[in-house]
N, C-alpha and C positions, 0 to 999 in steps of 0.2 A: 681529239678533234673528230676522228672518224666515228667514235661512239656518239658524240653529240649530234653529228649530221644524221646518223641513223635514227636517233631518238626523235629529232625534229621531223624526219620523214614519217615515222610511225604516228606521231601525234597529228600530223597533217592528214595522214590516211584515216585516222579515227575521226577527225573532224569532218572530213569529206563524206565518210560513210555513216556518220552518226544518225542521219535521218533514216537510214536503211537498217538500223539495229545491228550493224556489223555482220552482215550475212556472209561475207566472203573475205578471207584473209590470204593474201599472196605473199609468200615468204621464201627467201633463200635461207641458208643455214645461219649466216651472220645476222640477218634481220630477225630470225627466230630467237637467237640468243639475246639480242638486245631487247626484243619485245618481252621476253620472260623476265629480264632484269627490271623492266619498268612496271610490269603488271602482275607478276606472280605474287600470290597472297602471302606465301612464306617469306619472300624477300621483303615485302612491305612491312610485315611484323618485325623482322630483324631491324629494318630501318627505324621503326618506332622505338625499339629498344635502345638504339643509339641516341635518339632524341631524349628519351627518358633519362638515360645516364648523364646527359649534359645538364638536365635540370637537377639531378641529384648532386652533381658537382657544385652547381650554383647554390643549392641548399646548404651543402657542407661549408662553403665559403661564407655564406651569409650568417651562419650561426656564430661566427667569431667577429662580426662587424657590429657597430653600435646598434643597440636595441632601444627603441624609444616607446614608452607606454604612458598613456594618459588615463587618469581616472577622475571621476567626480562623484560626490556623495551628498546626501542631504539627510539630516536626522532631526526628529522632533520628539521631545519627551512628553508631549501632551499635557503641558501645564505642571509638571512635577517641579518640586522645589528642593533646594539643598538646605538642610537645617544645621546651623552652626551655633553652639552654645559655649561661650568662653568662661562664664561663671555659673556655677550650679544654682545660685540664687537669682540669677538674672534670666529673663525669658530668652529663648532661642531665637536667633535671627533667621529669617526665611529669605533665601535667595532663589528667585525663579530661574529655571534652566531654559535658556533661550534656544531656539532652533539654530542649528549650525549647518553650514554647507561649505565644502572644500573642493578645490580643483588641484589635482596633483599630477605633476609631470616628472617622470623618472627616466633617466638616460643611463644605460649600462654598457660597459665595454669590457670585453675579455682582453686581459693584458698578456697572460701567458697560460697556455695549457698544452702539454705535450701531446695529448690525445687528439687535440684539434689539428695540429700540424700533420700528424700521421694520417688522420682521417681524410684530410684534403688530398694527400698523396695517394691514399687508397682509392678515393673516388676517381682520381685521374686514371689510375690503373684499371678500374672497373669500366670507365668510359672507353679506354683502349681495348679492353676485352670485348665489349659489345661491338666495336668497330671491326675487330678481327672476326667475331662471330658473323657479322654481316658479310664480310668478305668470304668466309667459308660457305655461308648459305648461298651466296651468289655463285661461287665456284661449283657447289653441288648441283644447283639448279641448271647451270649452263651445261654441266656434264650430263645431266639427265635429259635435257632438251636435245643435245647432240645425239645421244643414244636413241631417243624416241624418234628423232628425225630419220636416223638410219633405219630403224625398225619399220617406219611407215614406208620408206622407199623400198625396202626389201619385200615387205608384204605386198606392195603394189606390183613389184616385178613378178613375184610368185603368182599373183592373180592374173597378170597378163599372159604368163606362160601357160597357165592352166586354161585360160580362155582360148588361146591360139591352138592348144592341143585338142581342146574340146571341138573346136571348129573343124580341125583336120579329121578327127575320128568320125564326126557326123558326116563329113563329106565322103569318107571311105565307106561308111555304113550305107549311104545312099547309092554309091556305086556298086556295092556288094549285093544289094537287094535284087536288081534285075539279073545279075549273074546267077543268083540262087534260083530265081524263078525259071530260068531257061536250063537249069541243070548243070551249069558250068562249075558250080560250087555246091557243097552240101549245106543244109540248113544250120548245122551245128556251127559252121563258120560265122554265120550271121548272129547266132545266139551268143557266141563268145564276144563278138563285137558289141552286142547289146549290153552284156554284163560290164564290159570295159567302159562303155559310155555312161552307164548308171553309176559306176564307181567313181568315175571322173567327175560326174555331176555333183555327187556328194562332197568330193574333195573341193570342188569349186565353191560350193556354198560355205564350207568351213573356212576357206581362204577369204571369202568376202567378210565373214564375221571377224576373222583375225585382223583383216585390214581396218575394219571399223574400230576394233578394240585398240589398235595401236594409235589410230587417229584420236580417239578419246583420251588416251594417255597423254598425248602431245597437247591436246586442248587444255587438260588439267594443269600441265606445267606452264603453259603460256598464260594461263589465267583468263581464258575466254569461255564463253558459254558453250553448252553441249551442241547447240544447233548452228554454231559457226562453221562455215565451210572452209576447209583448209586447202590451199593450192601450193604445193611445194615445187619450186622451180628448179631445184638441184636434180641432177641425174646421177644414179648410183655409179654408172660407169665413169662419168666425168670426175666424181669424187675420188674414185680409186685411181684414176689416171693422174689427178692433180696432187694426190697425197704423197708427200715425201717422207718415207719411213726411216731414212738413214739417220736423221738427227735423234729420233726417239730410240733407235736401236744402238747407235754408236755413242750417244751423249753420256755425260756423267751426271751424277745425282748430287745436287747442292741441297742438303737437308734444310738449310735456313730458308729456302723458298717454299717449303712445305707448310701449309696453313695450320695443320695440326701441331706441328713443332712450334710454330710461332705462338699459338694459343697456350701451349705448355710453358713456354718462356714467361708469358704474362702471368700464368697461374703461379709459377715459382716466385715471381716478384711480389705478387699479392700475399703469398705465404710469408715472405720476409717482412712485409709491412705489418702482418698480424703479430709477428714477434715484437716489432718495434712498438706496436700499439699496446701490447700487454706490459712492456717495460715502461711505457709512458705513464702507466697507472701509479708508478712510484714517485712521480714528480708532482710538485705542488701546483695548484691552480690559483692564479692571481686575477682578480677582476676589480674594476672600479665603477663607481656610480655617482651620479649627481641627481639630487632630488629638489624639486621646487614645489612649494605648496602656497596656493593663493586662497585666502579666507574669503569666501563669497559672503557668508553670514558668520560674523565673528562671535565667539562666546564672550561672556563677561570677563572671564579669567583665562588669558591665553599666554602661554610661555613657550610655545613651539616656534622654532625659527622658520623663516620662509625658504631659506637656501640651506642645502646640506650636501657635502661631498664626502666620499669615503673610499677606502680600499678594503678588500677582503681577500684573505689568503686561506686556502684550504690545504692543509698539509696531511698527507697520508702517514699515519704513524705505525699502526699494527693491524694486520688483517688475519692473524693466525695461520699464515702460510697460503692464503687464498690466491694472492697475486703471484706468488712464486709458482704455484701449481699451474696457473693459467699461462705463465711464460713457458714452462716446460711443455705444456700441451701444444703451444704454438710452435715450439722448436721441433717437436715430433712431426707436426703437420708439414713443416718446411722440409724435414728430412725425407718424408714420404713423397713430397712433390719432386724432390731431386731424384729419388729412385724411379719415380714414374717417368721423368724426363729421360733418364738413361735407358729405361726399358723401351720407351717409344723410339729412341734413336736406333736401337737394335731391330725393333720391329719394322721400322721404315726401310732400313737398309736391306733386310731380308725380303720385304715386300717389293722393293725396287728390282732386285735380282729376279724374283719370281715373275713379275710383270714383263720384264725384258724377255725372259724365257718364253712366256705365253705369246708375246708378240712374234718372236722368231718362229715358234711352232705354228702359229696361225698363218704366217706368210708362206711357210713351206706347204702347209695344207692347201692354201689358196692356189699356189702354183700347180699342185697336183690335180686339184679339182678342175682347174681351168683346162688342163689337157684332157681330163676325163670327159668333160661336157662336150668338147669339140669332137672327140672320137664317138661318143654316144649319139651325137646329132648326125654325124655322117652315116653311122650304122643304121639309124632309124630311117633316114632318107633312102638309103640303098634298099632296105627291106620293104619299105613302103612301095617302091617301084616294082620290086619283085612280086609283092602281094597283088598289086593291080594287074600284073601280067599272069597271075595264077600260078607262079612258081613255088611260093611258100604258103603255109597255112596261116589262118588268123591268129593262132596261138603263138607262132613265132613273131608275128607283128606286134601282138599284145605284149609279149615279153620285152621286145625291143622298145616299145613305147614306155613301159614301166621303167626300164633301165634309163631311158632318156630323161624321164621326169625325175627320177631319183638323182641322176647326175646334175640336173639343173638345180634341184633343191639343195644338194650338197654344195654346189658351187656358190649359190646365194648365201648359204649358211657360213661357208668359209670366208666369203667376202665380209659378212657382218662380223665375224669373229676377229678379223684383222682390224676393222674400224673400231670395234669395242676395245680390243687390247691396246690400240693406240690411244684411245680416249682415256682409258684407265691409267695408262702410264703418264699421259699429259696432266691428268688431274693430280696424280701423286707428286709430280715434279713442279706443279704450280704454273703450268703454261696452258691450261685448258682454255683460258679466255683469249689467248693469242690467235 
């Protein structure tokens, strides 16, 4: 119900902004996920594959239902005659060949065919596989949208920090200029600040490009145009505050909920059906037919009946081992599918342990970087005051400024790693859409 409400909200938003070519899109993280599920091109293609598999199932069923065909024909021998001579001494009789025209209606019905039954079962499994593929595509896209959403927020926060730091450095530079002019400080102090301002300016430009790149990545996953303005309403600090990491760290792994495992199960079932399909080639095929012929232009001599019914049985007798070889190949494919399934179980169990380890490590690193950034911020504020009082040199202030920026960068990176690790673990365990 919640997903439907969000969908209706998005559709209404699109209708309202349709005149303005969708210039701006305001999304929280839940709306971003729902938007991507509705408009991402990859998800749309997976949905079309599901519809196509449904039509293929109908096609497989229809091939065993009554088939009706009608034909009509007309023939003219262009005045030719049939010559009949009963006595060699008597002249031959000439019988003209009249034009003929027939209408034929034929009804066929498959009565028994082993391959037909297995074919329908296989088509149903194929439809199930496309549905699972759609589910996997949706899960992957949602996971990518979540990570891109986080990347945009982190890039935006980094940009804000650099902008604030740039403003502080420029303010210090302006205050230092008169101090140098009156001889309270050496010119080298001002030069060092100038170098720091230029370096930070380059870093700021790089951060702006990074921010735009992360937005473009999110636009691509949402399925919107490159000129669409994105406004993300979530705050990085709020997300970290609201995120409960205990279920992810302390929870258990139910492998049945993993979409890759579910797909492997369907693949194994399809391999079993391939074995049944090759075995069905040993069974006979029985079909029946009814034929009705109406003579539109009757010939002079006509012995063909108007109605005809019949049965036909095709019995496989000998194929020089071809059918047997196909059955053996299908069994080998089935055994391979079982081995792949067992291997996937081991891989998923190991991956789950590794992702839990990654999340725990990311949480520990985040807690450390959180303390580091607080200390670096206080050190920078203290040294900034001392510099303004002329107690320390610009080199010491520049070093403190670099340390503070590095601490902020490491803090944001550690925050992103926590959110990424949680997202990867949720994707593996099948709760990414929750």
